[in-house]
N, C-alpha and C positions, 0 to 999 in steps of 0.2 A: 300193205299199208294203204291208208286212205289220206286224202288231203287233210292237212293240219294235224295228223297223228304225231304224238310224241315219239321220238326215237330213243331207245334205251341201249345200253351195252348188250351185245349178243344178238342184236337185230341184224338181219341180212337184207340187202336190197339189190334187186336185179331190175335194170331198166331195159325195156324192149327196144326194138328197132326205131320206133317213132315216139319214144317217150324220154323224158328227162325229169329230174327232180332238183329241188333247191332245199337245202337244210340251213336253217338259221338258228344259231346257238344263242344262249342267253346273254353272252358277252358281246353280241353283234357280229361275230365271225360267221362266214357263210361258206358252204360247200355246194357247188353245182355238180350234179352227177349227170353226165351226158348219156345219149343212147348206147345200148349194147354194153353196159357196164355192170360189174358185179362187185359189191363191197360188203364188208362185215364191220359193224360198229363195235369197237373193242371196249372192254371194261377199263376204267381209269386206274392206273397204278399210282402208288403213293408219291413217287418222285418225278415222274414224267408222264403226262397224259398221252396215252396211246389212243388217238382219235379213231382211226379206222385202218382196215387192211383193204387195199384195192387189188382184187384178183385179176381183173380184166377190164379194159375200157379206159375212159377218160374222166377226169374231174378237174375242176377249177376251184382253188381254195383261197379264201381271204381270211387271215387270222388277225384279229385285233391285238394291239399291244395293251398290256395291263399297266396303267398309270406310268407310262414312260419306259417301262422295261418290257422285254420280249415275253410273250406268252409261251410257256414251255410245252409244246405239243410235239407229237411224233406220229407219222404215218408210215405204213409199211406196204410193200408189194412183194411178190414172190422173190425178187432179186435185190430190193433196195430198202434201206431204212432212211427216212427223210426227217431230219430234225428241223422243226419250224421255229423261226425267230421273229414272229410278227411280220407278216409278209403277204403278198399275193403271188400265187404260182399255180402251174398246171402240172398234172402227172398223167402219163399215158402208159398203159401196159398192153402189149400185144399178145397174140396166142402162143408165142415162144417164150413168154415171161420177160422179154426185154422191157426195160423201163426207161422212159424219157422224162426228165424233170426240167422245166423251164420256168424262170423267175421273172415276173413283171416288176415287183417292188420288194424292197427289203432283201433278206438273205435266207438261205436254207443250207443246211449241211446234208450231203448225200453220201451214204456209204453202202457198200455191198453187204448183203446178209452173210456172205462167205468171207469177206475181207473187211470187217467192221473198223479196223484200225486205219484204213486208208480212206478217210473222209475228204470229199471235195466240197469246198464252200462256193455256192453260187450266189451272185449278186444280180441286181436288176439287169435284164438284157442278156443273161447267160443261161446255158442249158448244158446238160450232160446225159449220157446214156449209161445205163448199168445193164450189162448182159449176163446171162447165166454163167457162173464160174469165173467171172472177171470182176476186178475192181472198177469203180466208176471211171469213165474217161475224163480227161482234163476238161475244164470249163471251156465252152465255146460260145461265141456271141451269136445272137439271132436278131432279126429285124421284125418289127411289128409286135403284136401281143401274142401271148402264149396259148390262149384258149382254143379248145376243140380242134387240134390238129390230129389227124390220124397217122398212125405209124406206117412208114414205108421202109421195110427192112433194106439194108444196103444191098445194091445189086438187083433189086426187084422192081425198080422204077418208082414212079411217084404214086402217091395216094391222095385222095381228096383231102384238102386242108393243108397240103404242103406245096410250096412253090417249086420252081424248076431247080433250085439249088438245094432243096431239102429243108428250106427255112420254114418257119411257122407263119401261117397267115392268120389274120384276125377273123374272129367270128362275131356274129351279131348277138350281143348279150341283152339287147333291148327287149327281147321277148320274155325275159324273166319277170314274173309278177307273183302276186299272192304270197309274199313273205309273211310268215307268222311265227310267233314264239309260243312256247308253252312250258310246262314243267318238264323235268328230265333233261336229257342231253340237248334237245332241240326239237324242231318239228319240220315236217316235210311240206313242200309245195310242189305242184306239178303232177303229171300222170306217172304212175309207177305200175310195174307188173310184179306179182308175187314171185318169190324165189321158186325155182323148180326143184 
């Protein structure tokens, strides 16, 4: 992909170690794709828009509400289904397929791909983990903002982006520029690497 290219269903995006991308959709919603991430933009279904599948890495999502009602969108990861209800939140997937979802504004519903009936609703300031073969953990509070925290699996110490209690730390979003829209699902801004 190149700067300002339109994104269509079926497109795959892989960001490199020093690259990130910004997708701006026609309704004003945005998705920041952080370094070392791999996503697939899904085709839209009739009843619920499946925006994307995050295989690995980190994204920050802001979904606009439609005229006072939530915008019905869904994101998936290898272990989680995330029902979006007009909100701002982050999703992180590590190399074991563990998924962390953290909400800054609004609410999201999080369920396991293996236990879809056990949904956890997250509100602003809450997060949950979904690990392979397990339902989502109960909602837990966090301090700060959710963007760009790297995963530190339990018992393996801290990782960049997490504080000493495992909480999420803020990231600098001021570097995001060059937002553009076009026809189709949206358009990309930022440096990207082609899929391998």
